[in-house]
C-alpha positions, 0 to 999 in steps of 0.5 A: 499499499505504501509503495502504491502511495509513493508511486502515485505521489511520484507521478503527481510530482512529475506532472506538477514539475512538467506543468511548471516547466511548460508554464515557465516556457510559455512565459519566456516565449511571451516575453521574448516575442513582446521584445521582438514586436516592440523593437520592430514596431519602433524601427518601422515607426521611426525609419519607414520611408513614408509617414506612418500613424503609430496608432494605425500601425498598432491597430493593424498588428493587433487586428491581424494577431486576433483575426487568426484566433476566432471572431469573438476575441477582440480588442476594444479601444477607449473610443469604442468602450461605450458601444461595447458596453451597450452591445455586451453588458448594459441595456440603457443609454442616453438618447432619443429613442429612434433608429435610422438608416441610410438610403442613397446617402441620405439619413432617414428615421426608420422606427421610433420607440413608444414613449421616448423623446422622438415619439413624444416630439412627433418624429416619424418614420420616413423623416429625413434628418439633415442636421444634428445640432447644426452638424451636417449628417451628409458624409458621416459614418454610422458610428458618428451619427450615433455619437451625435444623437446620444448624450446624457439624460436631460441634455438637448439635441436639435434635429433639422428634418425634411418631411414631405418637402418641408424643412422642420426643426425639432428640439428634443430632450434626451432621456434614458433609453432602455432596451429591455432583454425581454422585448415582449411577454403576454398571454396568447389567445389560447391561454399560453404564457409567452416570453420573448428574450432578445439578449442576455445582458444585465438583469435579463434573468430578473426580467424573465423572472418578473414576466414569468411570475406575472404570467403564472398568476393567469394560470397558463396551460404552459409557458413558451420561452422564445430564444430565436434570434438571441445571440447570447450574452452573460453566462451567469444570466443563463444559469439564473434563468434555468434556475427558474425552472429546475431545482437547487444545486443542479449543474447547469453548465461547466466551462473548461479552459487551458488555464485551470482557473477558468474551469468553473462549474455553475450550479443553481443556488435558489429554489425554482419559482416554476418547477412544474410549469410545462415549458417549451423553448423556441430556438433557431439558427441565430440562437447562440451562446447563452441561448444554447446554454439555456436550451441545452441545460433544459434539454439535458435535464429533461425539463423543457422541450426544444422546438424549432431549428438547430441552433448556431453552435457557439460553445465558447466563453469570453472574458474581458481584461482591462488594458492600459489607457482605458482599453480592453480585450475580450478573450475566448478563455474556455469552452462550455459543456451542458449538464450531459457533458457535451460541447455544442461548438460547431466551428473548429477555429483551431483548424482551417482548410487550404484556403484559410476557411474555418472548418465545421465539425462533421455530424458523422463524427458527433459523440453521443451523450445522455440526458437525465432520463437517458435520451440520446443527444450529441455534441457539436453543431448546436442544440438540435430541437426535440421537435423540428420545424422547417425553417422558412427561407425568404425568396430572392425577390423579397430579400431584394425589396428589403435590401433596397428599402422599398417596403420602407417607402410604401409603409410610410406612404400607407401611414399617410393614407390611413390614420388608423388600422385594425389591432395588430393581432388581426391586421392583414393587408387586403388584396386591393392594398397589395395590388396598390403595392404591386403598382407602386413597384412599377419602375422600381429597381428590385432586380436580383440575380437568381441561382439559376441565372448564375448557373446559366452565366457560368455555363455560357462562360464554360461553353465559350472557353471550350469553343462550343458557344455557337452550338448552344447559344440559342438554347442559352438565350431562350432559357435566359429569356424564360427566366426573365419572363418568370421573374416578372411575376415574382410579386404575384408568385410570392405574394403571401411571403411579401405581404407578410413582410410588408404587414410587419413594416406597416404595423410598426408605424401604428403599434411600435415593436410590440405590434410587430410581435403580436402581428407575426403570431398569425404566421408563426409556425414555430409558435404554433408547433410549440402550442401544439406540444404544450396542448398534448400532454401524452406527446410531451410526456413521451418526448421527455421520457424518450419513448419511441422516436424520441429516444434519440435527438438529432441522430447524426446518421439521419442528419447526414443522410438528409443533407446528402439528399438535399444536395442531390 
């Protein structure tokens, strides 16, 4: 026994010595290369034949170094700190409560937020902003516009706007603009509680808790947590949200890094407020990071049913470190693992192909893990839903109309012609009104190049290269002519899709962001599927227990087969 103890101690001593040596070697390499970089930076700055900007040289060097890692490791100079905090930490800023967009070099108000200065002072979508506090907006960048519009609460800002050809001066007093994490919560018509969480910034867990507590008093048949389009945020907020639905002292997520100090297990530390509430979580291809921690933990613990499409697959954890002169760096310090032990990271940033493109982990190489009830789940490539709803891909013509802001123009014109409309829950554009939209598109450029047209162009190029163009030119021209003819009827062929997007633009002119959420419920396939699951007790139980077809979630063999079928 003593011999075995001595042997174990010896192994530990060797391992510790090896680790210490490796650590010292790393420090030496860091110190050595810092000296080289500093010397090179100095010599280039002093001796280069042309004038150089020391700041620009350093920023180029920093960006090049970090670009070789992953897109989440980034340097933030002092000038960008406020924007960084608004994006990753805080949900409030001093401003007027209006979003803007550029159209052909001109700055227009896109939407206004209900109850904030822009709304109170009659700023309207479609107003063209010419000057901000006497500063011409022409030629300015987006960040410069933001800096001019933002400022301390109670400070004043003067806008010179053009509306219907008339020049108007508007004086506004800035307020504290709050962009809540929970953008909407309420009861559906069929008595389900719905909470839409857009981000995981400060107080997001408290906002979800407040919404869930309020809605639970109305005796809902179940709760739907919508994490679609939620790109994540603060990991600890995700843990707190899971804790609303699962018991105390349960592992939600574990992060593991190269540095042992970055290996941390996060557990729930409160009693849940809704331990028995039937729960569905909606996810999609844009659900990432903290969204995937919540969805993955609730799936692994068999506490909620995941509905939608496979999530983005960001299994990395970042931490910020302060740097000199009020700058900072955000560094990927660890990977995170859900309660079953899986990491759902989709992209392998450590390996790239011959062209420098980041590789994706293959489904065929996925490792199987088990949920608390023994269901099979897999690592890599995001959270696969228990109930899959096919994603709706917009048509090229719809994308073109959106990108060229033609919906924006028509929605503004509609508001001028219609002082009021029906409530957002029931609003739909009439066929007569849609025909007016089609008529308004006459002469407008919403052209696009379809995939078929690109293939035809490639085929023509290849035929020309092989000296076979004369033989096939007539056929290619005929196909191109037919394609152009088919595109002329796009506004009719894609009527239902285009109409839905146009309705969303119009509804925001009357009922703001809340109206857009409510109006979209009419067409929401994922929401309908979620309610279908919550309304079917036996199916819910079968999914959570892993009975029959629900034993395996996201079977890699089936996914690979389905992907191959789509490619063929």
